[in-house]
N, C-alpha and C positions, 0 to 999 in steps of 0.2 A: 431437406426440410429438419431433419433431426439436427442437423449442425446449426442451423438459423436459430433452432428453438433454444440449444443448448447456450448459443452465444447471447441471445436475448435474457436468459436466467441468469447466465453469469453477472451480466451489467445490473441487473436487478439486485442480485447478491452482493455484490462489491459496491455499488451505488447505495446500498443500505448500512452498510459497515459503520459509516459515520453517526448516523442516526442511533444505532444500538450503542456505539461508544459513548454518546451523549447521556443517553438513559443511564448506562452502567457508571459513569463518574458521578452520579446524582448519590449513590450511596458507598461505592468502593473507591479506595485511592487509586490513582493511576497505577501504581505497582502491583497492588492487588488485583485489579481488571486484568492487567498484561498477563501476570503469573498464571492466572485461573484460565485465560484463555489458551495460552499457549500450551499449558499442560495437558487439556482436552485435546487439541489439535495433533500435539505431538504423540499421545497415546493412541488415536485413532490412525495416524498415518504410519507410526511403527508397527502396528498390526497388519496395516496394508503391505507395507513392505516386505514383512515377513512371509505372508500369504502370496505375494507374487515372487518369491523367491530372490529377491534383491538385497544385496548386502552392502554396507558400508566399505570404503576402500581401505586396505591393509597398509597403503604408505602413508608414510608420515606428514608429508606434504600434502596430500589430499586432505588428511584428516584436519591438520591446521587450517587449511583452506575453509573447511566446513565451520570450525570454529569461527572465522573472521566474518563469513556469511552471516552466521547465526546472529552475532553481535550488529552489524551494519546492516543487513536487510530484515531482522527480525526484532530483537531485544530494543535497540536504541530507537528505531521509528515508530514501533508500537507503542514504546513509552512516551515520546515526544507527542505523537499525534494525541494520546488520551490526555496527556498534561495539558495540551494546547486547549482541547474541547471543554476545558474546565472553564475557559474565559470567552471563546469563540463560538458561533452558531456551528451546527453540523453542516450545514449547507456550504458555508464558506470554507470550512475544511475540505469538503469533498473538492471544490473547485482547486483551491491550494495544492492537494496532491497532486490535481492533474498536470501539474508543472514537472512531473517527474521526468518526462522524455526529453525535455528541454535541458535540464541539468544533465541528463546522460550524453546528449549531443555536444556539449561543452566540455564535458570531462573526458569522453572518447575521443576528440579530437588531438589531445594531448597524449592520452593512454595507448592508442590503437593506431598502428600505421595505416590501417584500411580505412579509416573514418576522418575525413577531414571537412571543415566547415566550408561549404559554398555559398555563393550571394544568396541563393533562396533559402537556406538554412538560416542564414544570417537576419534575414526579414521575418522569418518564424521567431528567432531568438526575441528579436524587438518586439515583436506583436505579442509573444508570451509574458516577457517580463513588463512590458507596457500594461498588459493587464494586472499583473503583480501590483504596480503601483497604483492603479486604479484602486485595487480592493483595498490596499494598507491606508488610502487616503480616507476611506470610510471611518476608520479610527479617529480621524481629526475632526469627524463632524459631532454630529450628535452623541452624547454619551451613551454608551451601549449599543450603538447601530451596529458597528463594524466589531465590535468585541475589543479584547485587548491586543494591542500590538505584538507582546510578546508571545501571545498564543499564535497569533499568525506565524510569526518567524518560528516557532517551534514546528509549526507543520510544514514549513518551507525546509526547515533543516532535516525533518523527516524525508522530506522528496529528494533533498541532496544525497542523504542515506541511501535510499533506493537505488538512485542513479550510479552512485558509486558502487554498491554491490554487483550492479548490472554489467558493469565494465569489467569488475574484478572476476565475475564467474566466467564473462567471455573468455577473458585472457587467461585464466589460471585453472577452471575446473570445467572445460566443455567435454573433457573426456568422461564424466559422469552423467549417470542419467539423472533426469529431471526429478523423479521421486527421490534418490538417494539425496540429492541436493536438500529439498524441501525437509525431508526428515532430518537431515544432519542439523539443519538451521533451527528448526522447531526444538529439538533436543537440546542443543545449546542454549537456546533462549529460556528453556524451561529452568536448565541447571543455574542458569544466570538469576532469572526473575524471582523464582519460588524463594530462594534463600533471601534474596535482598529483600524482597516482600515481608518475609517472616520476621527479619532483624529490625526493619524500619518500621514497619506498620502492624506487626502481628496480624492475628488471625480476623477477619471480618467480625464484628461484633452481631450475633444470631439476632440480639432485639432488634437491631435496626435494619435488616434485612426485611426487603419487599419482594413482591412475585415479580414486577416489571423488571428490575435490575438483575435479577437472578436468571430470567428467562434471556434477557438481552445476552449476558456471557454465555449462556449455553449455547444459543444461535450462533454467537459471535465464534466460538471456538468450533464448534462440529459443522456448522453450515458455511458460514463466510469464510472460514481457513481451511478446514479439512475437505468439506464436499465441493467448494470452489475450486482448489487444487485438482480435484480428481476432472472436473468438467473441463478446467483450463487446459491439463495436458491431454485430455480425449481431444479437444479442439487442435491442439498444436499437432498432434498426430494426424488429423486429417486435412486440415487447412495450412500447416506452417506458422512459422511466428509472425510474419508481417501482418497476414490477415487477422488472426487471433486477436493481436494486441490492440487491435482497433475497437476493442470492446472498452478502451479508455475514454473514447468519446461519449458512451452512454452514462459514465459515473456521475459527471456534473449536473446535467438535468435530473437525475434519479435522486441523488443527493440533496438536491435543491428543493425538489417538490416533496419528499418526505420530510423535509425538515419545516417547511411550510406547512404542510397538511397536519403533522403529529405534533409539534413544538411550537406552532404558531411563529416561525421564526421570519423576520423581517426580509422580504426579496424587494430590494429597490434598483433603481437605475443603473447606478453604479455597479452592484453586484452583478447584474446582467452584462453589463459592458464589458466588465474584468473578465467575466466567465468565457463571453465570445471571444475576447482577444487570446486568451489562452488556449481555448479548442481551436481557434484559427492558427495560431501558431504552432501548436502540435500537428496540425494537419499539413501545414507547410514545410515543418521538418521531416515529416514522415513521407511527403509526396514523391521524394526521389529516392528514398533509402535502396542501398543495393539488395538485390536478391539473397546475398548471402549474409544479410544482416541478421544479427541473433539477439539484439537489443530487446528487452521488454519494457513495457511501460506502464506505469503508476501506478503502490504495490505497492502494498504490499509486498501487500501482499509477500501489508505487512509480507513479498517477496517478490530457476531452476535450469537444467540442461543446458546451461547458458545463458537461461535467464530467469533470474529472480522473478518471483511474483509481484505484479505491478502496483498492488494496492494493500493498504495495512489491513484490509480486513481479510485479505487471503492468506494474504500475505499474510 
């Protein structure tokens, strides 16, 4: 029962990340928001790493690998999603981020010898990317309904980054513990995004700060990234990767519902159809995954132990 409760809480937390990002970009620039978010999460994660007696690897290859993961699984996708949400609804961003496992499958087919595309997985890919086409078509209809096509492409690019990092970690960093990978990724992202934010945008103007965006960033950093990581690893330890990563299915409905309730975002027939096609595609892709499969799905999270976080909020 405790595991199922944690599973439900994790789905709610990660599904709410896109709503919080949408609130945050109302005041902060994308660079400022990401810099503040990863800094908070990195500090908390590093303290936990120290308290649990874990350490970063001493060898150069592993440390370089953590830098790569910090770029591809955290800094870049976090920024792309935040930038994209300036012009698209949070619910749509949630659905588009759910395509991460579809990108993972396509990339793993060429990068890993034990992952090959089967006819069933091809059907899943066709369904998933058909959903993307349906969602993109909304931008060709009424102005403002589906948001900017470039914003949608940015979120899809972030999903491709998460998928690439997933395969990279599985191939090169499987010997590291999940907490070490997550801490290294967040520390790298902090070292990149904080200087970039200060150089490009400077400090946020105090006069323009309001309670909503500030609270949104605090929640994003401490709850949706740090605490969500801890819940995710706890579930991984008890359930294993295949069962735990089914949390991906909870994110689109949660994100769509929150966007509609709190931001009055439009939920039309094409959005529902596109979301259904993507979720069906992910289900087909995962239906016959081998038990040794260690791919994580939709990060973040924005991003561990052979599987970075699946969704930007934990990620």
